[in-house]
C-alpha positions as CSV (number, residue, x, y, z in Angstrom):
1,K,0.0,0.0,0.0
2,V,1.2,3.5,-0.8
3,F,-0.2,6.3,1.3
4,V,-0.3,9.6,-0.5
5,H,-1.6,12.9,0.8
6,G,-1.7,16.4,-0.7
7,F,0.6,19.3,-0.2
8,I,1.5,20.8,3.2
9,T,0.4,24.5,3.0
10,V,0.8,27.3,5.5
11,N,-1.5,29.8,7.1
12,G,-4.8,29.0,5.4
13,G,-3.7,27.3,2.2
14,E,-0.7,29.3,1.0
15,K,1.7,27.0,-0.9
16,M,5.2,26.9,0.4
17,S,7.8,28.9,-1.6
18,K,11.5,28.9,-0.9
19,S,11.9,32.1,-3.0
20,R,9.3,34.0,-1.1
21,G,10.4,32.5,2.2
22,T,7.0,31.0,3.0
23,G,6.8,27.6,4.6
24,I,8.6,25.5,7.1
25,S,12.0,24.0,6.8
26,P,12.4,20.6,8.4
27,L,16.1,21.2,9.0
28,K,15.5,24.6,10.5
29,Y,12.7,23.0,12.7
30,L,15.3,20.6,14.1
31,E,18.1,23.2,14.4
32,L,15.8,25.3,16.6
33,G,15.3,22.4,18.9
34,L,11.7,21.8,18.2
35,N,10.5,18.3,19.1
36,A,10.0,16.2,15.9
37,E,7.1,14.4,17.4
38,W,5.2,17.7,18.0
39,L,5.1,18.0,14.2
40,R,4.5,14.3,13.7
41,Y,1.4,14.5,15.9
42,Y,0.1,17.7,14.4
43,I,0.3,16.3,10.8
44,A,-1.2,12.9,11.8
45,A,-4.1,14.8,13.5
46,K,-5.0,16.3,10.1
47,L,-4.5,13.2,7.9
48,N,-7.3,11.1,6.4
49,N,-7.4,8.5,3.7
50,R,-8.1,11.0,0.9
51,V,-5.6,13.0,-1.1
52,E,-6.1,16.4,0.5
53,D,-3.8,19.3,1.4
54,I,-2.7,19.7,5.0
55,D,-2.5,23.2,6.4
56,F,0.2,24.2,8.9
57,N,-1.1,27.0,11.1
58,P,1.4,28.1,13.8
59,E,-1.3,29.2,16.3
60,D,-3.2,26.0,15.8
61,F,0.1,24.0,16.1
62,V,0.9,25.6,19.5
63,A,-2.6,25.1,20.8
64,R,-2.9,21.5,19.6
65,V,0.4,20.3,21.0
66,N,0.1,22.1,24.3
67,S,-3.6,21.1,24.8
68,D,-3.6,17.6,23.5
69,L,-0.2,16.2,24.2
70,V,0.9,18.1,27.3
71,G,-2.4,19.2,28.8
72,K,-4.5,16.1,28.3
73,Y,-2.0,13.2,27.9
74,I,1.4,13.9,29.6
75,N,-0.4,15.7,32.5
76,I,-2.0,12.4,33.6
77,A,1.3,10.9,34.4
78,S,2.8,14.1,35.9
79,R,-0.1,14.5,38.3
80,A,0.2,10.9,39.7
81,A,3.8,9.7,39.4
82,G,5.2,12.0,42.1
83,F,2.9,10.6,44.7
84,V,3.7,7.0,43.7
85,A,7.4,7.7,44.0
86,K,7.4,9.6,47.3
87,R,4.6,7.8,49.2
88,F,4.8,4.3,47.9
89,Q,8.4,3.8,46.6
90,G,7.1,3.5,43.1
91,Q,4.8,0.7,43.9
92,L,1.4,0.5,42.2
93,T,-1.6,-1.3,43.7
94,A,-3.6,-4.0,41.9
95,D,-6.7,-2.8,43.8
96,L,-8.1,-0.2,41.4
97,G,-11.6,0.2,42.9
98,E,-14.8,0.0,41.1
99,D,-14.6,3.5,39.6
100,G,-11.0,2.8,38.4
101,Q,-11.9,-0.5,36.9
102,A,-14.8,1.0,35.1
103,L,-12.7,3.8,33.7
104,L,-10.0,1.4,32.4
105,A,-12.7,-0.7,30.8
106,Q,-14.0,2.4,29.0
107,L,-10.5,3.1,27.7
108,A,-10.0,-0.4,26.4
109,A,-13.4,-0.9,24.9
110,P,-12.9,1.0,21.6
111,R,-9.6,-0.7,20.8
112,A,-10.9,-2.6,17.7
113,A,-12.5,0.6,16.3
114,I,-9.4,2.7,16.9
115,L,-7.2,0.0,15.3
116,E,-9.5,0.0,12.3
117,L,-9.1,3.7,11.9
118,F,-5.3,3.3,11.9
119,E,-5.5,0.5,9.4
120,T,-7.7,2.5,7.1
121,R,-5.4,5.5,7.4
122,E,-8.0,7.7,9.2
123,F,-5.3,9.0,11.5
124,G,-7.1,12.2,12.4
125,K,-10.2,10.4,13.5
126,A,-8.1,7.9,15.5
127,L,-6.4,10.7,17.4
128,R,-9.7,12.5,18.1
129,E,-11.0,9.3,19.6
130,I,-7.9,8.8,21.7
131,M,-8.1,12.4,23.0
132,L,-11.7,11.9,24.0
133,L,-10.5,9.0,26.1
134,A,-7.9,11.2,27.6
135,D,-10.6,13.7,28.5
136,R,-12.4,10.9,30.5
137,V,-9.2,10.2,32.4
138,N,-8.8,13.8,33.3
139,E,-12.4,13.9,34.5
140,Y,-11.4,11.0,36.8
141,V,-8.4,12.9,38.1
142,D,-10.4,16.1,38.7
143,A,-13.1,14.1,40.5
144,N,-10.7,12.3,42.8
145,K,-8.1,15.1,43.3
146,P,-5.1,13.1,44.4
147,W,-3.4,16.3,45.6
148,E,-6.2,16.7,48.1
149,V,-6.3,13.0,49.1
150,A,-2.6,13.2,49.8
151,K,-3.2,15.8,52.6
152,Q,-5.8,13.6,54.4
153,E,-5.0,11.4,57.3
154,G,-5.5,7.7,56.8
155,Q,-6.1,7.9,53.1
156,D,-2.9,6.3,51.8
157,A,-4.7,3.3,50.3
158,R,-7.1,5.6,48.4
159,L,-4.2,7.8,47.2
160,Q,-2.3,4.8,45.9
161,Q,-5.4,3.5,44.3
162,V,-6.3,6.7,42.5
163,C,-2.6,7.2,41.3
164,S,-2.4,3.6,40.1
165,V,-5.6,4.1,38.1
166,C,-4.0,7.2,36.5
167,I,-0.8,5.4,35.6
168,E,-2.8,2.4,34.2
169,A,-4.8,4.8,32.1
170,F,-1.7,6.6,31.0
171,R,-0.3,3.3,29.8
172,L,-3.4,2.5,27.8
173,L,-3.4,5.9,26.1
174,S,0.4,5.4,25.4
175,I,-0.4,2.1,23.6
176,Y,-2.9,3.8,21.4
177,L,-0.5,6.7,20.6
178,K,2.6,4.5,19.9
179,P,2.1,4.5,16.1
180,V,2.2,8.3,16.0
181,L,4.6,9.0,18.9
182,P,7.1,6.1,18.9
183,H,10.0,8.0,20.5
184,L,7.9,9.5,23.3
185,V,6.2,6.1,24.0
186,A,9.6,4.4,24.2
187,Q,10.4,6.8,27.1
188,V,7.1,5.9,28.6
189,E,8.0,2.2,28.4
190,Q,11.2,3.0,30.3
191,F,9.4,5.0,32.9
192,L,6.9,2.2,33.5
193,D,9.7,-0.4,33.4
194,V,7.9,-2.6,30.9
195,A,8.6,-4.4,27.7
196,P,7.8,-2.5,24.4
197,F,4.1,-2.2,24.1
198,T,2.0,-4.2,21.6
199,Y,-1.6,-3.6,20.9
200,A,-2.6,-6.7,22.8
201,D,-1.3,-5.0,26.0
202,L,-4.6,-3.0,26.0
203,E,-6.3,-6.0,27.5
204,G,-3.9,-6.4,30.5
205,R,-3.0,-4.4,33.6
206,L,0.2,-3.7,35.4
207,G,-1.1,-4.8,38.8
208,A,1.2,-4.5,41.8
209,H,4.1,-3.3,39.7
210,T,7.0,-0.9,40.5
211,I,7.6,2.0,38.2
212,R,10.7,4.1,37.8
213,P,11.1,7.7,39.0
214,Y,9.3,10.1,36.7
215,S,11.1,12.7,34.7
216,H,9.1,15.1,32.5
217,L,8.4,13.5,29.1
218,M,7.5,16.5,26.9
219,Q,7.8,20.3,27.2
220,R,5.3,22.8,26.0
221,V,5.9,24.5,22.7
222,T,6.3,28.3,22.9
223,P,5.0,30.9,20.4
224,E,8.5,32.4,20.3
225,L,9.9,29.2,18.8
226,L,7.3,29.2,16.1
227,D,8.0,32.8,15.3
228,Q,11.6,31.8,14.7
229,L,10.6,28.9,12.6
230,M,8.3,31.0,10.4
231,A,10.7,33.9,10.1
232,P,11.8,34.4,6.4
233,P,15.4,33.6,5.7
234,A,17.9,36.4,6.0
235,E,18.9,37.9,2.7
236,A,22.4,37.1,1.5
């Protein structure tokens, strides 16, 4: 199979032109230190199985990366991993509670449908479905507020439970995102101290597993970096 899409345009459909200095240079992108998987995710989120142009909009790029990848996805791990390390020596619990089990079942339920979207090259639709699942996880986090449970006497078991559910949910989302973010998910696999994910892992759980100390997995993209990227080349 050969997957072909249209042109990548900029700012509402303008075609890239080296002579006019419009467009984005992949080499300049990397030289500025921008994360390659930011762009990989952004393009994938716009791809479908038709031959259509893909527009690169700097403001949309910043918003999508910061909202989806950092705000919705990475934030799940960062809000739970610290408590697991400090209070439980990195140990998760197999007791996930009824609400936690229900959440994880909801995350695993659409695995066949999401796989079908990937197989039929509907990458944008697949990522939208995955981010809807991330929204459900964040609703669980906001409802259970581990940062407040951590301050309450005698609530260690509940804190470990809530944080373990968050880490389990983060793992499931990572499995879904691995085709689009392979480098990032390889870091997740190291953090969780697990073998490389396969799609079949969506059906399992980590259980009473020990994870490694968490280090931040992805930074936010700043508008200033995009301004540098979009700046026209200096005249010789």
